[in-house]
N, C-alpha and C positions, 0 to 999 in steps of 0.2 A: 627340458631337462637343465639346472642349473651347471654354468662352468663357471672357471676362474682363469681365463683367457685374456690375456688382458696384450692388446698391439699397438707398440705405439708406434706414432707416425712421425714427420715433423713440426705439425702446428697441430695435432690433436690426435686422442686416444681412445681409442673405440674399446670396449668393455663388451664380451660378448656374453649375456645370458640370456633372459626371456624375448627380451628385445637390447637394442643398441644404444648407450649413452655416447652422444658426441660431445669432449669438454676440454678445455684447452688441458694439456698436458701437467702443468704448474700449479693449477687450479685446483683439479685431479688427486694430485697429489699429497698437498695441502691437506685437502678434507678425507682423503684414505690415511696420513698418517694421524691426525688431528683421532679420527676416530679410532683407530687399532691402538695409537698411542697413548692418547691423553682419556679417551674414554674406554680404552679396555676390549673394546668390540674386537671378536674373530671374524677375517677375511670371510668365514664361509659362511657368517650371520648375515654381513655385508652381502653378499652376493642372492642370498634369499631377500632382500628386498635394496635393490639397486639405485632406487630412486633416493635414496639417504645423498646418494652423494650429489644429486643435481641441488640441494638445498642449498641456500646461499647459507655463506659460512657464519657470518654474523649472527643468522638466526641460531644455526646449530652450536654455535657456541654460548651466547645468552641462555639459551634455554638448557644446555649442561651445566653449566654454572649457578644457575638456579637450583634446579636440581640436586647438584652437587651440595651446594649450601644447604638445603633443606636433609642431605642425606637420603635423598630419591633414588638418585641415579643409579639405578639397577636394572643393567640390559642383558642378565643371564636370564633367559626365560625357565628356568628353574626353581629361580630364588623367587621370594615373597616381595610384594613389590613391583613386580617386573615393568618395565615400561617398553614398548616396542619401537623398533625406528620407524616405524610410523607414523605412531603415537605422537612422537618427540618432534617431528618435523613437518606432519600436516597439521592441518588447519589454520584457523586466524591464534592469535594470542588471546585472546578472550576464551577462547575452546581450550585451549594449554591449559591455561591458569586454572581452569574450573576444573577440567575433566583429569588433567595430569597430575598436575603440580600440586592441585588443588588448593591455591591461595588467591586470592583477588590481582587484578590488573593492574591496584594502585600498589600493591605490595612488590607485584614484580618489576614494574619501573620503578620503586624505588631503590630496588635493589641491583638494577644496571646501573643507576647513579654509582652504583662504589665500585665497580668495577672499571 
């Protein structure tokens, strides 16, 4: 069962879901804030796929920025063009570009130069 229990300790944060994730508290808080505040993702959605919290911040920001620029940053499963958290952060850059953003890697890297 999925729960939203978050226990803070001195150096690490442990989140109880289907399995545990150990991350530095500051890093976890940054990712959680980015997902909820910038990307508008509900914590219940994050709880369904908590591995998104282990994604490198750089990858999360870059991929979301590309999708936002393309008007494809749709993280609500009831909306057309829905992008799951798993497809956002899993796989190679080539896979993300081809299957999620539907752009070439060259376009992806050209966009990143503008950030």
